C-alpha positions in Angstrom: 4.2 -69.6 -7.6 2.9 -66.7 -5.7 0.5 -66.7 -2.8 -3.1 -67.0 -3.9 -5.2 -63.9 -3.5 -7.4 -64.0 -0.5 -9.9 -61.8 1.4 -10.7 -61.4 5.0 -12.9 -64.2 6.2 -12.1 -66.3 3.1 -12.9 -70.0 3.3 -11.7 -72.2 0.5 -14.6 -73.3 -1.8 -14.9 -76.5 -3.8 -13.1 -78.9 -1.5 -14.5 -81.7 -3.7 -13.0 -80.5 -7.0 -11.9 -82.3 -10.1 -9.4 -84.6 -8.4 -12.3 -86.0 -6.2 -12.5 -86.2 -2.5 -12.0 -83.7 0.3 -8.9 -82.3 1.8 -8.0 -83.9 5.1 -5.5 -83.0 7.9 -3.1 -84.8 10.2 -2.3 -82.8 13.3 0.9 -83.8 15.0 0.8 -83.5 18.8 2.8 -86.5 20.0 6.1 -84.8 20.9 8.0 -84.8 24.1 8.7 -81.1 24.2 12.2 -81.6 25.4 13.3 -78.0 24.6 10.3 -76.8 26.5 11.4 -78.6 29.7 9.3 -81.7 29.0 6.0 -79.9 28.4 3.5 -80.3 25.5 3.8 -77.3 23.2 0.3 -77.7 21.9 -1.1 -76.7 25.4 0.5 -73.3 25.3 -2.3 -70.8 25.6 -3.0 -67.7 23.4 -5.6 -65.5 24.9 -6.5 -68.4 27.2 -7.0 -71.0 24.5 -4.7 -73.9 24.0 -2.8 -73.9 20.7 -4.2 -77.2 19.6 -7.8 -76.0 20.0 -7.0 -72.7 18.2 -5.5 -74.9 15.4 -8.6 -77.2 15.2 -10.9 -74.2 15.1 -8.9 -72.7 12.2 -8.9 -76.0 10.3 -12.7 -76.4 10.6 -13.3 -72.8 9.6 -11.2 -73.5 6.5 -13.6 -76.2 5.5 -11.5 -79.2 6.6 -13.7 -81.7 8.5 -11.7 -84.9 8.2 -9.0 -84.5 10.8 -6.8 -86.9 12.6 -4.9 -85.8 15.8 -1.9 -87.9 16.6 -1.0 -88.1 20.3 1.9 -89.7 22.2 3.6 -88.2 25.1 1.1 -86.4 27.4 -1.8 -88.0 25.6 -3.9 -88.1 28.8 -3.2 -84.4 29.4 -4.0 -83.3 25.8 -7.0 -85.5 25.1 -9.6 -83.6 27.2 -8.9 -80.5 25.0 -10.3 -82.5 22.0 -13.5 -83.9 23.5 -15.8 -81.4 21.8 -14.2 -81.6 18.4 -15.4 -84.1 15.7 -11.9 -85.5 15.1 -10.3 -88.9 15.1 -7.7 -89.3 17.8 -4.9 -91.9 17.6 -2.0 -92.4 19.9 1.5 -93.8 19.5 2.1 -96.7 22.0 5.9 -96.7 21.8 7.6 -94.8 24.6 10.0 -93.2 22.0 8.1 -91.4 19.2 9.3 -90.1 15.9 7.7 -87.7 13.5 7.7 -90.3 10.6 5.9 -92.7 12.9 3.3 -90.1 13.8 2.7 -89.2 10.2 2.2 -92.8 9.1 -0.2 -93.4 12.0 -2.2 -90.3 11.1 -2.3 -91.2 7.4 -3.5 -94.7 8.1 -6.4 -93.4 10.1 -7.8 -91.2 7.3 -10.4 -92.4 4.8 -9.1 -93.6 1.4 -10.9 -91.0 -0.7 -9.2 -87.8 0.0 -7.5 -85.8 -2.7 -5.0 -84.1 -0.5 -3.6 -84.3 3.1 -2.3 -81.4 5.2 0.3 -82.3 7.7 0.2 -79.8 10.5 2.6 -79.5 13.5 0.9 -78.2 16.6 3.5 -75.5 17.4 2.6 -72.9 14.8 0.6 -70.4 16.9 -0.3 -67.8 14.4 -1.9 -69.8 11.5 -5.4 -68.8 10.7 -8.3 -70.4 8.7 -7.3 -68.1 5.8 -3.7 -69.4 5.9 -4.9 -73.0 5.7 -7.3 -72.1 2.9 -4.5 -70.4 0.9 -2.4 -73.5 1.3 -5.2 -75.6 -0.1 -5.6 -73.1 -3.0 -1.9 -73.4 -3.8 -2.2 -77.2 -3.9 -5.2 -77.1 -6.1 -3.6 -74.6 -8.5 -0.3 -76.5 -8.8 0.9 -77.9 -12.1 0.1 -81.6 -12.1 3.7 -82.7 -12.3 3.9 -81.9 -8.5 2.5 -84.1 -5.8 3.8 -82.2 -2.8 3.4 -78.5 -1.9 5.1 -76.7 0.9 5.2 -72.9 1.7 8.6 -71.2 1.5 9.2 -67.8 3.1 12.5 -66.1 2.2 14.0 -69.4 1.3 12.9 -71.1 4.5 10.6 -74.1 4.2 7.5 -73.9 6.3 4.3 -75.7 7.4 1.8 -77.0 6.8 2.7 -79.1 3.9 0.1 -80.7 1.7 0.4 -83.7 -0.6 -1.7 -86.0 -2.8 -2.7 -89.7 -2.7 0.5 -90.9 -4.4 2.7 -89.5 -1.7 0.4 -90.9 1.0 0.6 -94.4 -0.6 4.4 -94.1 -0.7 4.6 -93.1 3.0 2.3 -95.9 4.1 4.2 -98.5 2.1 7.4 -97.4 3.8 9.1 -96.0 0.7 11.9 -93.6 1.5 12.0 -91.4 4.6 9.3 -89.0 5.5 9.3 -86.3 8.2 11.6 -83.4 9.1 11.8 -82.3 5.5 13.3 -85.6 4.2 10.6 -86.2 1.6 11.2 -82.8 0.1 15.0 -83.6 -0.2 14.5 -87.1 -1.6 11.9 -86.1 -4.2 12.8 -82.6 -5.5 11.2 -83.2 -8.9 7.8 -83.7 -7.3 7.9 -80.8 -4.8 6.5 -77.4 -5.5 8.1 -74.7 -3.2 5.2 -72.3 -2.9 6.8 -68.9 -2.4 4.9 -66.6 0.0 5.7 -63.6 2.2 3.4 -64.9 4.9 5.8 -65.6 7.8 3.1 -67.2 9.9 4.0 -70.4 8.0 7.5 -70.3 9.6 6.7 -68.9 13.0 7.0 -71.9 15.3 7.6 -72.2 19.1 10.2 -74.9 19.8 11.7 -73.4 23.0 11.1 -70.9 25.8 13.3 -68.5 23.8 10.9 -68.8 20.8 7.9 -68.2 23.1 9.3 -65.1 24.6 10.5 -63.8 21.3 7.0 -64.2 19.8 5.5 -62.3 22.7 7.9 -59.5 22.2 7.5 -59.3 18.4 3.7 -59.6 18.2 2.5 -58.5 21.6 0.3 -61.5 21.8 0.1 -63.4 25.1 1.5 -67.0 24.9 1.6 -68.6 28.3 1.5 -72.0 30.0 -1.5 -73.2 31.9 -0.9 -72.9 35.7 -0.2 -76.6 36.2 2.6 -76.5 33.6 4.4 -73.4 34.8 8.0 -74.2 35.9 
């Protein structure tokens, strides 16, 4: 399946289509950032704006208004960045967090009547509203045999992924493993690998090496706030 056609400034229309209900999003921001020296990646700044705020602006511009942000480590440091957004904020209480736990916590906080859920890591600095809208379009145009859609660039799986209510129900009931690509591997018959050449879906920042490489490749500033500089 090819990347849907889009135009500059495109915002996905018809979020309440034939399946009923809107698209919602779970933004994952609970990580420890160990490879970043114990710093929250979502607070990296591009042009002075924290990545998590940049991401939320893009989601809202794409027409997604039901958003849950999952915090954990550094929750007190991240939360003030969310104060002026109409989002639901939940936090993991356990000292040791896992991605599957974050996803389940986020899904449980969403309303029942959503037709699809985007799961969005907070370390993809280049994603735009158009990219989110295209992911939604790929989901809405999928053959109905598929419940889960994920971008794939040059054979590399990317993010965000988007899935339907049946996957959500499975995850919340504890069926199988979810997170870090496990659901894709465990349920290949239900997964649509949406082929695209848009490498923003696979451009993440897991380490200082990634941060410096992105600056060199794109020329975009990506820096730490002063109090998180090492």
